[in-house]
C-alpha positions in Angstrom: 215.0 -65.2 -87.9 213.9 -61.5 -87.5 211.4 -61.9 -90.3 209.7 -64.8 -88.5 209.6 -62.9 -85.3 208.1 -59.8 -87.1 205.4 -61.9 -88.7 204.3 -63.3 -85.4 204.5 -59.9 -83.8 202.2 -58.6 -86.4 199.8 -61.5 -85.9 199.8 -61.1 -82.1 197.6 -58.0 -82.4 193.9 -59.0 -82.6 192.8 -56.2 -84.9 195.7 -56.9 -87.4 194.9 -60.7 -87.2 191.3 -60.0 -88.0 192.2 -57.7 -90.9 194.6 -60.4 -92.3 191.9 -63.1 -92.1 189.4 -60.8 -93.8 191.8 -59.8 -96.5 192.7 -63.4 -97.2 189.1 -64.0 -98.1 188.3 -60.8 -100.1 189.8 -57.4 -101.1 188.3 -54.7 -98.9 188.6 -50.9 -98.5 189.3 -49.1 -95.2 185.6 -48.2 -94.6 184.5 -51.8 -95.1 187.1 -53.0 -92.7 186.2 -50.3 -90.2 182.5 -51.3 -90.3 183.2 -55.1 -90.0 185.6 -54.7 -87.2 183.7 -51.9 -85.4 186.8 -49.8 -85.1 187.6 -46.3 -86.4 189.0 -45.8 -89.9 192.2 -44.2 -88.5 192.7 -47.4 -86.4 192.2 -49.6 -89.5 194.5 -47.4 -91.5 197.3 -47.5 -88.9 197.1 -51.3 -88.8 197.1 -51.5 -92.6 200.1 -49.3 -92.7 202.0 -51.8 -90.5 200.9 -54.6 -92.8 202.1 -52.6 -95.8 205.4 -51.9 -94.2 205.9 -55.7 -93.7 205.0 -56.2 -97.3 202.0 -58.4 -96.3 199.3 -56.6 -98.2 198.9 -55.2 -101.7 196.8 -52.2 -102.7 194.8 -51.4 -105.8 193.4 -47.9 -106.4 189.9 -47.7 -107.8 189.2 -44.1 -108.6 190.0 -42.2 -105.4 189.7 -45.3 -103.1 192.3 -47.9 -102.1 191.4 -51.6 -101.8 193.6 -54.0 -99.8 194.3 -57.6 -100.4 196.6 -60.1 -98.6 199.7 -61.0 -100.4 200.3 -64.7 -100.8 204.0 -64.7 -101.4 204.9 -65.1 -97.7 205.0 -68.8 -97.0 204.8 -68.4 -93.2 201.8 -66.1 -93.3 200.1 -68.2 -96.0 200.4 -71.4 -93.9 199.3 -69.7 -90.8 196.2 -68.1 -92.5 195.3 -71.4 -94.2 195.5 -73.1 -90.8 193.1 -70.6 -89.3 190.7 -70.6 -92.2 190.7 -74.4 -92.3 189.6 -74.3 -88.6 187.4 -71.2 -88.7 184.8 -72.9 -86.4 187.4 -72.7 -83.6 187.4 -68.8 -83.8 183.9 -67.4 -83.2 185.0 -63.7 -83.7 186.4 -64.5 -87.1 183.2 -66.2 -88.1 181.3 -63.1 -86.9 183.6 -60.8 -89.0 183.1 -63.0 -92.1 179.3 -63.1 -91.7 179.1 -59.3 -91.1 180.5 -58.8 -94.5 178.7 -61.6 -96.3 175.3 -60.9 -94.8 175.4 -57.1 -94.8 175.3 -55.7 -98.3 174.5 -52.3 -96.6 178.2 -52.0 -96.0 178.8 -51.7 -99.7 176.0 -49.3 -100.2 177.2 -46.9 -97.5 180.9 -47.4 -98.2 183.3 -45.6 -100.5 182.2 -47.5 -103.6 179.8 -50.3 -104.5 181.2 -53.4 -106.0 179.8 -52.6 -109.4 182.2 -49.7 -109.7 179.8 -46.8 -109.1 181.0 -44.3 -106.5 178.8 -44.1 -103.4 178.6 -41.4 -100.7 180.4 -42.0 -97.5 178.0 -41.9 -94.6 
């Protein structure tokens, strides 16, 4: 029962929920998440730390940068995220977040690393 309560406690925070939904769609680094969510990198890192502590995200190091992806082994989280993504039109902020990433390739050019593997300067 504690695990269930902890999952919903994690999801009750708007920033963490937005991070989870973004990571369910694509692996992202801290600077990409920071730009999309319009919050500071330390805030994103703090929230990612909580998600890591709950074993909800996985990380992959690419050179000196860490990329995060949502783990799919948690059935409760997976069903909840699927329900949200299946009804994304009901959540305007989540659509804005998704479109910010999809429509703005500038994020990748200004971020820690471009998607083709070449290191970029952090601005």
